[in-house]
C-alpha positions in Angstrom: 9.3 -99.6 44.2 7.9 -96.2 45.0 8.2 -93.4 42.6 10.6 -91.5 44.8 13.4 -92.7 47.2 12.2 -93.1 50.7 15.2 -93.5 53.0 18.6 -91.8 53.3 18.8 -91.2 49.6 21.9 -90.1 47.9 23.8 -89.3 51.2 26.4 -91.1 53.1 25.4 -92.7 56.4 26.6 -91.2 59.6 27.9 -93.4 62.4 24.5 -94.1 64.0 22.9 -94.8 60.7 25.8 -97.1 59.7 25.4 -99.0 63.0 21.6 -99.4 62.2 22.5 -100.6 58.7 24.9 -103.2 60.1 22.4 -104.4 62.7 19.7 -104.7 60.1 21.9 -106.6 57.7 22.9 -109.0 60.5 19.3 -109.6 61.6 17.5 -109.8 58.2 20.1 -112.0 56.5 19.7 -114.4 59.4 16.0 -114.9 58.9 14.3 -117.6 56.8 13.6 -116.6 54.1 16.6 -114.2 54.0 15.6 -110.6 53.6 17.0 -107.0 53.4 14.9 -103.8 54.1 14.1 -102.0 50.9 15.0 -98.6 52.4 18.7 -99.5 51.9 18.3 -99.7 48.1 18.6 -95.9 48.0 22.3 -95.0 48.4 23.7 -92.5 45.9 24.1 -95.0 43.1 20.8 -96.7 44.0 19.0 -93.4 43.8 20.5 -92.6 40.5 19.5 -96.0 39.1 16.0 -95.4 40.5 15.7 -92.1 38.7 16.7 -94.0 35.5 14.0 -96.5 36.2 11.4 -93.8 36.3 12.3 -92.8 32.8 11.8 -96.3 31.4 8.8 -96.9 29.1 7.9 -100.0 31.2 7.6 -98.0 34.4 5.0 -95.3 33.7 3.7 -94.5 37.2 5.9 -91.5 37.8 4.8 -89.8 34.6 1.2 -90.8 35.3 1.2 -89.2 38.7 2.7 -86.0 37.5 0.1 -85.8 34.7 -2.8 -86.4 37.1 -1.5 -83.6 39.5 -1.2 -81.2 36.6 -4.6 -82.1 35.1 -6.6 -82.2 38.3 -4.6 -80.0 40.7 -7.1 -77.1 40.6 -10.0 -79.4 41.5 -8.0 -81.2 44.2 -7.1 -77.9 45.9 -10.6 -76.5 45.5 -11.9 -79.5 47.6 -9.7 -78.6 50.6 -10.4 -74.8 50.5 -9.4 -72.8 52.5 -6.0 -74.5 52.5 -3.4 -73.0 54.8 -0.9 -75.8 55.5 0.6 -78.3 53.2 2.7 -81.2 54.4 4.6 -83.6 52.1 6.0 -86.8 53.4 9.0 -87.8 51.3 9.0 -84.8 48.9 11.7 -86.1 46.6 12.8 -83.2 44.4 9.7 -81.1 45.3 8.5 -81.2 41.7 5.2 -83.0 42.4 4.2 -80.5 45.2 5.1 -77.6 42.9 3.0 -79.1 40.1 0.0 -79.5 42.3 0.2 -76.0 43.8 0.9 -74.4 40.4 -2.3 -75.8 39.0 -4.5 -73.3 40.9 -4.5 -69.6 41.4 -4.4 -68.7 45.1 -4.3 -65.5 47.2 -3.5 -67.1 50.6 0.1 -67.8 51.6 0.8 -71.4 52.3 2.8 -72.9 55.1 4.7 -75.8 53.5 6.3 -78.5 55.6 8.7 -81.0 54.0 9.5 -84.2 55.8 12.4 -86.5 55.0 15.2 -88.3 56.8 17.6 -87.0 54.1 19.0 -83.5 54.5 20.1 -83.5 50.8 16.6 -84.3 49.7 15.1 -81.6 51.9 17.5 -79.0 50.5 16.7 -79.9 46.9 12.9 -79.9 47.6 13.1 -76.6 49.4 14.8 -74.9 46.5 12.2 -76.3 44.1 9.2 -75.3 46.2 10.6 -71.8 46.8 10.0 -71.0 43.1 6.3 -71.0 43.8 6.3 -67.8 45.8 3.9 -67.0 48.6 5.1 -70.0 50.6 6.7 -70.3 54.0 8.8 -73.4 54.0 9.8 -75.5 57.0 11.8 -78.6 56.8 11.8 -81.6 59.2 14.7 -84.0 59.0 12.9 -86.8 60.6 10.8 -89.9 60.1 7.4 -89.5 58.6 5.7 -89.9 61.9 7.9 -87.5 63.8 8.0 -84.9 61.1 4.2 -85.0 60.7 3.8 -84.5 64.4 6.2 -81.5 64.4 4.3 -80.0 61.4 1.0 -80.4 63.2 2.3 -78.7 66.3 3.3 -75.6 64.2 0.1 -75.1 62.2 -1.8 -71.9 62.5 -5.3 -71.5 64.0 -7.2 -71.1 60.7 -7.5 -72.9 57.4 -7.2 -76.6 56.5 -4.2 -78.8 56.2 -3.4 -81.2 53.3 -0.9 -84.1 53.7 0.7 -85.4 50.5 1.8 -89.1 50.5 2.6 -89.6 46.8 4.7 -91.9 44.7 2.9 -95.1 45.6 5.0 -95.2 48.8 2.0 -96.7 50.5 2.7 -99.8 48.5 5.9 -100.5 50.5 3.8 -101.2 53.6 2.2 -104.6 54.1 -1.6 -104.3 54.8 -1.3 -104.1 58.6 1.5 -101.6 58.3 -0.4 -99.5 55.8 -3.4 -99.3 58.1 -1.3 -98.5 61.1 0.5 -95.7 59.2 -2.7 -94.2 57.9 -4.0 -94.1 61.5 -0.9 -92.3 62.5 -1.5 -89.7 59.8 -5.2 -89.4 60.9 -4.1 -88.8 64.5 -2.0 -85.8 63.5 -4.9 -84.1 61.6 -7.9 -82.2 62.7 -11.4 -83.0 61.4 -11.7 -81.5 57.9 -8.0 -81.8 57.1 -7.2 -83.9 54.1 -4.8 -86.5 52.7 -3.8 -87.0 49.0 -2.4 -90.4 48.4 -0.9 -91.9 45.3 -1.1 -95.6 44.7 -0.2 -98.0 41.9 -3.1 -100.2 40.9 -3.4 -103.9 40.0 -2.7 -104.4 36.3 -1.9 -107.4 34.0 0.9 -109.5 35.3 3.0 -109.0 32.1 2.9 -105.2 32.7 3.9 -105.5 36.3 6.8 -107.9 35.6 8.1 -105.6 32.8 8.0 -102.7 35.3 10.1 -104.6 37.9 12.3 -106.6 35.5 12.8 -104.3 32.6 14.5 -105.5 29.4 17.4 -103.1 29.8 18.3 -104.6 33.2 18.2 -101.3 35.0 16.0 -102.6 37.8 18.3 -105.6 38.1 21.2 -103.3 38.6 19.2 -101.3 41.1 18.5 -104.4 43.1 22.0 -105.9 42.9 23.5 -102.6 44.0 22.3 -103.4 47.5 25.1 -106.0 47.6 27.6 -103.5 46.3 26.5 -101.2 49.1 27.0 -103.9 51.7 30.5 -104.6 50.3 31.5 -100.9 50.3 30.0 -99.8 53.6 30.3 -103.0 55.8 33.3 -104.7 54.2 31.3 -107.6 52.7 32.6 -110.0 50.1 29.4 -110.6 48.1 30.2 -111.8 44.6 27.6 -109.6 43.0 27.9 -111.5 39.7 26.8 -114.7 41.5 23.3 -113.2 42.3 20.6 -112.5 39.8 17.5 -110.4 40.0 14.0 -111.9 40.1 10.6 -110.2 40.1 7.5 -112.2 41.1 3.9 -111.2 41.0 2.3 -112.7 44.1 -1.4 -112.6 43.1 -2.7 -114.0 46.4 -1.2 -111.1 48.3 -1.5 -108.5 45.5 2.2 -107.6 45.6 5.3 -107.6 43.4 8.3 -109.1 45.2 11.9 -108.4 44.3 14.5 -111.1 45.1 18.2 -111.6 44.7 18.9 -115.3 43.8 22.2 -117.1 44.5 23.4 -118.9 41.4 25.5 -121.3 43.4 26.4 -122.5 46.9 28.6 -119.8 48.4 29.8 -118.4 51.6 29.6 -114.7 52.3 31.2 -112.7 55.1 30.2 -109.2 56.2 32.7 -108.2 59.0 30.9 -104.9 59.6 27.7 -106.7 60.5 29.4 -109.7 62.3 27.9 -112.0 59.7 29.1 -115.2 58.2 26.5 -116.9 56.1 26.2 -119.7 53.5 23.8 -119.5 50.6 22.6 -122.5 48.8 22.2 -122.5 45.0 18.8 -121.0 44.3 18.4 -119.4 47.7 17.0 -115.9 47.7 17.2 -112.6 49.5 13.9 -110.8 49.5 14.6 -107.2 49.0 11.3 -105.4 48.4 7.5 -105.9 48.3 5.3 -103.4 46.4 1.6 -103.9 47.1 -0.9 -103.0 44.4 -4.4 -101.8 45.1 -7.8 -101.8 43.5 -9.4 -98.3 43.6 -12.3 -99.2 45.8 -10.0 -101.3 48.0 -7.8 -98.4 48.7 -10.8 -96.2 49.6 -12.0 -99.0 51.9 -8.7 -99.0 53.8 -8.8 -95.2 54.1 -12.4 -95.3 55.4 -11.4 -97.9 58.0 -8.8 -95.4 59.3 -11.3 -92.5 59.8 -11.1 -90.8 56.5 -13.9 -90.0 54.0 -13.5 -90.0 50.3 -13.5 -86.6 48.5 -12.4 -87.6 45.1 -10.4 -90.1 43.1 -8.6 -89.6 39.8 -7.2 -92.6 37.8 -4.9 -92.9 34.8 -6.4 -96.0 33.3 -3.5 -96.7 30.8 -0.9 -96.6 33.6 -3.3 -97.9 36.2 -2.4 -95.3 38.8 -4.7 -93.5 41.2 -4.7 -90.3 43.2 -7.2 -90.4 46.0 -8.2 -87.5 48.1 -9.8 -88.1 51.5 -10.9 -85.9 54.5 -10.3 -86.6 58.1 -13.7 -87.2 59.9 
């Protein structure tokens, strides 16, 4: 999981998005092993459940990231002075950006660009960021890549840009995908611009499993809600009670995996996705991977994509890192 929803969070799908959802369900549930893209975890109920997860004592990374931003925000902004443009990819509520900017006194107005596919998320983040004052806010309802390109095209002639990619969203990319995405960010920046990235770190297996399979069952409900969503939006007949949540720490690949496990042999039909599939007892649907980093390993990946380290701040108890790098 990331520390903020990353897809069409808390909003109903329009016709084109519903068609894409149906196509993805048909394709991914036909694979071996069966899978579903994690972005579909975040419908209205899924987003609410995720917000509850972030309050659980076993899932400390949201609180750790906010604390790091508040504690080190002044130093972070000083290292990218003079800052004129700030871009956040997936701003959530806008609270983290506001925490960062509030940490330092500033005379210069900031151009703030918020990028998300969800209009509801952009509206909420805009209202939060507007409380800062001395900011000119532009929103981009687009993918990260398209929104970053649009923000880059509108930047002024002076000052430096800082891109925020927080919430350990980088962990939802597999290693090749993460490198490709970081190269996309670098291509949109000028030399001297910067990227601040939040990443969850490798920690003891027991702590990881507690974070992704909490004793209260909130994460299990979050995962199983994906089947509720398929039933509601695509006319599926999943017996939600016949699937249970499983979290696995894959040490070889340094990732947590979330699965839904069929408790019995069962046939499932999803008319909206033209799907008729039989699950064996014990067969799983792989719903999410969350890659965990070592601090130096993350810096190495960033350096391979044409960035240079400016600073790194770590919450050792939560094992979470903020890393600031400069485009070279």
